[in-house]
C-alpha positions as CSV (number, residue, x, y, z in Angstrom):
1,X,-254.5,-51.9,9.9
2,X,-251.9,-51.2,12.6
3,X,-248.5,-52.6,11.6
4,X,-246.9,-54.4,14.5
5,X,-243.3,-55.4,14.4
6,X,-242.0,-58.1,16.7
7,X,-238.4,-57.8,18.0
8,X,-236.7,-60.6,19.8
9,X,-233.6,-59.7,21.8
10,X,-231.1,-62.5,21.8
11,X,-227.4,-62.8,22.6
12,X,-225.1,-65.6,23.8
13,X,-223.5,-63.7,26.7
14,X,-225.8,-64.4,29.6
15,X,-224.1,-63.9,33.0
16,X,-225.7,-66.9,34.6
17,X,-226.2,-69.3,31.6
18,X,-224.0,-68.4,28.6
19,X,-225.3,-69.6,25.2
20,X,-228.8,-70.4,26.6
21,X,-230.6,-69.0,23.5
22,X,-229.2,-71.6,21.2
23,X,-229.6,-74.6,23.5
24,X,-231.6,-77.4,21.8
25,X,-235.1,-78.4,23.0
26,X,-236.7,-81.3,21.1
27,X,-234.4,-80.6,18.1
28,X,-235.1,-76.9,18.0
29,X,-233.1,-74.1,19.6
30,X,-234.6,-72.0,22.4
31,X,-234.5,-69.0,20.0
32,X,-236.3,-71.0,17.3
33,X,-239.2,-71.8,19.7
34,X,-239.6,-68.1,20.5
35,X,-239.6,-67.2,16.8
36,X,-242.2,-69.9,16.1
37,X,-244.5,-68.7,18.9
38,X,-244.2,-65.1,17.7
39,X,-245.0,-66.1,14.1
40,X,-247.9,-68.4,15.1
41,X,-249.6,-65.5,16.9
42,X,-250.7,-64.1,13.5
43,X,-250.5,-60.5,14.6
44,X,-247.1,-59.5,13.4
45,X,-246.4,-57.7,10.1
46,X,-242.7,-58.3,10.5
47,X,-240.4,-60.1,12.9
48,X,-236.7,-59.4,13.5
49,X,-234.0,-60.7,16.0
50,X,-231.9,-58.0,17.6
51,X,-228.5,-59.3,18.6
52,X,-225.2,-57.7,19.3
53,X,-222.1,-56.9,17.1
54,X,-220.0,-59.0,19.5
55,X,-218.2,-61.9,17.7
56,X,-219.8,-64.5,20.0
57,X,-223.2,-63.5,18.6
58,X,-222.2,-64.5,15.1
59,X,-223.8,-67.8,16.1
60,X,-227.1,-66.1,16.7
61,X,-226.9,-64.5,13.2
62,X,-226.3,-67.9,11.7
63,X,-229.3,-69.3,13.5
64,X,-231.4,-66.4,12.2
65,X,-230.4,-67.2,8.6
66,X,-231.4,-70.8,9.2
67,X,-234.8,-69.7,10.5
68,X,-235.2,-67.2,7.7
69,X,-235.8,-64.4,10.1
70,X,-234.0,-61.0,9.7
71,X,-231.2,-60.2,12.1
72,X,-230.3,-56.7,13.2
73,X,-227.0,-56.2,15.1
74,X,-226.2,-53.4,17.5
75,X,-224.5,-52.5,20.8
76,X,-223.9,-55.3,23.4
77,X,-225.2,-53.5,26.5
78,X,-227.4,-50.7,24.9
79,X,-230.4,-53.0,24.0
80,X,-232.7,-50.0,23.6
81,X,-230.4,-48.7,20.8
82,X,-230.6,-52.2,19.2
83,X,-234.4,-52.0,19.2
84,X,-234.5,-48.6,17.7
85,X,-232.0,-49.8,15.0
86,X,-234.2,-52.8,14.3
87,X,-237.3,-50.6,14.1
88,X,-235.5,-48.2,11.7
89,X,-234.8,-51.2,9.4
90,X,-238.2,-52.8,9.9
91,X,-240.7,-49.9,10.3
92,X,-244.0,-50.3,12.1
93,X,-246.6,-48.5,14.2
94,X,-245.9,-50.6,17.3
95,X,-243.3,-53.0,18.6
96,X,-243.9,-56.2,20.5
97,X,-240.8,-57.0,22.6
98,X,-239.8,-60.6,23.1
99,X,-236.7,-62.1,24.9
100,X,-235.0,-65.2,23.5
101,X,-235.0,-67.0,26.9
102,X,-238.7,-67.8,26.9
103,X,-239.1,-71.0,24.9
104,X,-242.6,-71.7,26.3
105,X,-244.1,-68.5,25.0
106,X,-247.8,-68.9,24.2
107,X,-249.0,-67.5,20.8
108,X,-252.5,-67.1,22.2
109,X,-251.3,-64.6,24.9
110,X,-249.4,-62.6,22.2
111,X,-252.6,-62.4,20.2
112,X,-254.6,-61.3,23.2
113,X,-252.2,-58.5,24.2
114,X,-252.1,-57.2,20.6
115,X,-255.9,-57.2,20.5
116,X,-256.1,-55.3,23.8
117,X,-253.6,-52.7,22.7
118,X,-255.3,-52.1,19.4
119,X,-258.7,-51.8,21.2
120,X,-257.6,-48.9,23.4
121,X,-256.9,-45.7,21.5
122,X,-253.9,-43.6,22.5
123,X,-252.0,-46.2,24.5
124,X,-248.2,-45.9,24.6
125,X,-247.5,-49.2,26.3
126,X,-249.3,-52.4,27.4
127,X,-247.8,-55.4,29.3
128,X,-248.8,-58.5,31.2
129,X,-246.0,-57.8,33.7
130,X,-247.3,-54.6,35.4
131,X,-249.6,-56.6,37.6
132,X,-248.2,-60.0,37.1
133,X,-250.6,-63.0,36.9
134,X,-248.7,-65.0,34.3
135,X,-245.6,-67.2,34.9
136,X,-242.3,-65.5,34.4
137,X,-241.4,-66.5,30.8
138,X,-244.8,-66.0,29.3
139,X,-245.1,-62.2,29.6
140,X,-245.9,-60.1,26.5
141,X,-245.4,-56.4,26.0
142,X,-246.1,-53.9,23.2
143,X,-245.1,-50.3,22.8
144,X,-246.0,-47.6,20.3
145,X,-243.1,-47.0,17.9
146,X,-242.9,-43.3,18.6
147,X,-242.9,-44.0,22.4
148,X,-240.0,-46.3,21.9
149,X,-238.1,-43.5,20.1
150,X,-239.0,-41.2,23.0
151,X,-237.5,-43.7,25.4
152,X,-234.3,-43.6,23.3
153,X,-234.0,-39.9,24.0
154,X,-234.9,-40.1,27.7
155,X,-233.7,-43.4,29.1
156,X,-230.3,-43.9,30.8
157,X,-228.4,-46.6,32.8
158,X,-230.4,-49.9,33.4
159,X,-233.4,-48.6,31.4
160,X,-231.4,-48.9,28.2
161,X,-230.8,-52.6,29.1
162,X,-234.4,-53.4,29.8
163,X,-235.7,-51.4,26.8
164,X,-239.2,-50.5,28.0
165,X,-238.7,-50.1,31.7
166,X,-238.5,-46.3,31.6
167,X,-242.1,-46.2,30.2
168,X,-243.8,-48.3,32.9
169,X,-241.8,-46.6,35.7
170,X,-242.8,-43.2,34.4
171,X,-246.6,-43.4,34.0
172,X,-246.9,-39.7,34.4
173,X,-245.2,-39.4,30.9
174,X,-246.7,-42.4,29.1
175,X,-250.2,-43.9,28.9
176,X,-249.6,-47.4,30.2
177,X,-252.0,-50.3,30.5
178,X,-251.6,-53.5,32.5
179,X,-253.1,-56.7,31.1
180,X,-254.0,-59.3,33.6
181,X,-255.1,-62.8,32.7
182,X,-256.8,-65.1,35.3
183,X,-256.3,-67.3,37.1
184,X,-253.1,-66.1,38.8
185,X,-250.3,-68.4,37.8
186,X,-247.5,-66.0,38.7
187,X,-246.0,-68.6,41.1
188,X,-244.7,-70.6,38.1
189,X,-241.2,-69.8,36.7
190,X,-241.0,-70.8,33.0
191,X,-238.1,-68.7,31.8
192,X,-234.5,-69.8,31.1
193,X,-231.8,-68.1,33.2
194,X,-230.2,-70.9,35.3
195,X,-229.5,-74.7,35.1
196,X,-232.5,-75.2,37.5
197,X,-234.7,-73.5,34.9
198,X,-233.2,-75.6,32.2
199,X,-234.1,-78.8,34.1
200,X,-237.7,-77.8,34.3
201,X,-238.0,-76.7,30.7
202,X,-236.5,-79.9,29.5
203,X,-239.0,-81.9,31.5
204,X,-241.8,-79.9,30.0
205,X,-240.6,-80.3,26.4
206,X,-239.8,-84.0,27.0
207,X,-243.5,-84.4,28.0
208,X,-245.2,-82.3,25.4
209,X,-242.8,-82.5,22.5
210,X,-242.0,-79.9,19.8
211,X,-245.2,-77.9,20.0
212,X,-246.3,-74.6,21.5
213,X,-248.4,-75.5,24.6
214,X,-251.3,-73.3,25.7
215,X,-250.7,-71.9,29.2
216,X,-253.9,-73.5,30.6
217,X,-252.9,-77.0,29.4
218,X,-249.3,-76.5,30.7
219,X,-250.3,-75.2,34.1
220,X,-252.8,-78.0,34.6
221,X,-250.1,-80.5,33.9
222,X,-247.6,-78.8,36.2
223,X,-250.2,-78.7,39.0
224,X,-249.7,-82.5,39.3
225,X,-245.9,-82.2,39.1
226,X,-244.8,-80.7,42.5
227,X,-241.2,-82.1,42.1
228,X,-240.8,-80.3,38.8
229,X,-242.2,-77.0,40.1
230,X,-239.7,-77.2,43.0
231,X,-236.7,-77.4,40.6
232,X,-236.4,-73.7,40.2
233,X,-238.8,-72.4,42.9
234,X,-235.8,-70.8,44.8
235,X,-234.2,-69.0,41.8
236,X,-234.0,-65.3,42.5
237,X,-235.0,-63.0,39.7
238,X,-232.7,-60.2,39.1
239,X,-233.9,-56.7,40.2
240,X,-234.6,-54.2,37.5
241,X,-231.4,-52.3,38.4
242,X,-229.3,-55.4,37.7
243,X,-228.3,-55.8,34.1
């Protein structure tokens, strides 16, 4: 069986919403919700949180200990190096990358992407964000371990912050697959990067409670909540070149 290692990147120093990964939602930190969803997918042989060596991220390490999840610490801005270090410590055939600002991550989507990746021989990388149909905040990606190490040799500048971006922007070098799930719900924004995002996420969790909500159920409910959807509809997502 293919050994898939999940790596969650998490740090306290967000430019727009510092400390967001440890904000509480229904008695559980945002990071804890991401860890739970990854574990509940049932496809990971190992799971590790990759945070930085900056003192402010000591709090992330403490939360990892509370959650009984391994924590690897590396450079603040060179996230790709952090991932390779985490992979060195927790070897696997492929890496699923998660970000700790996605508390509504759906375990079923993680399972689907892992299954698609394993069903297509020779893939270097697969992701739901290449041709986006999912809400931002629910994307899932997986990369072959050796392809990640190749990125570590080739990638520079912003590609080292975004970890996998060199692979999907250089399809002539890597075998890349886009996974699209219908219907198209890309108009929803369910990630955490601003106070507007936080207001929406709190409303969702206040309604559903401390559970992972399948996307179809969540989207159906939000269809009837135009005021909630409007809360963060105008938030601009950073460009790839912006770290």
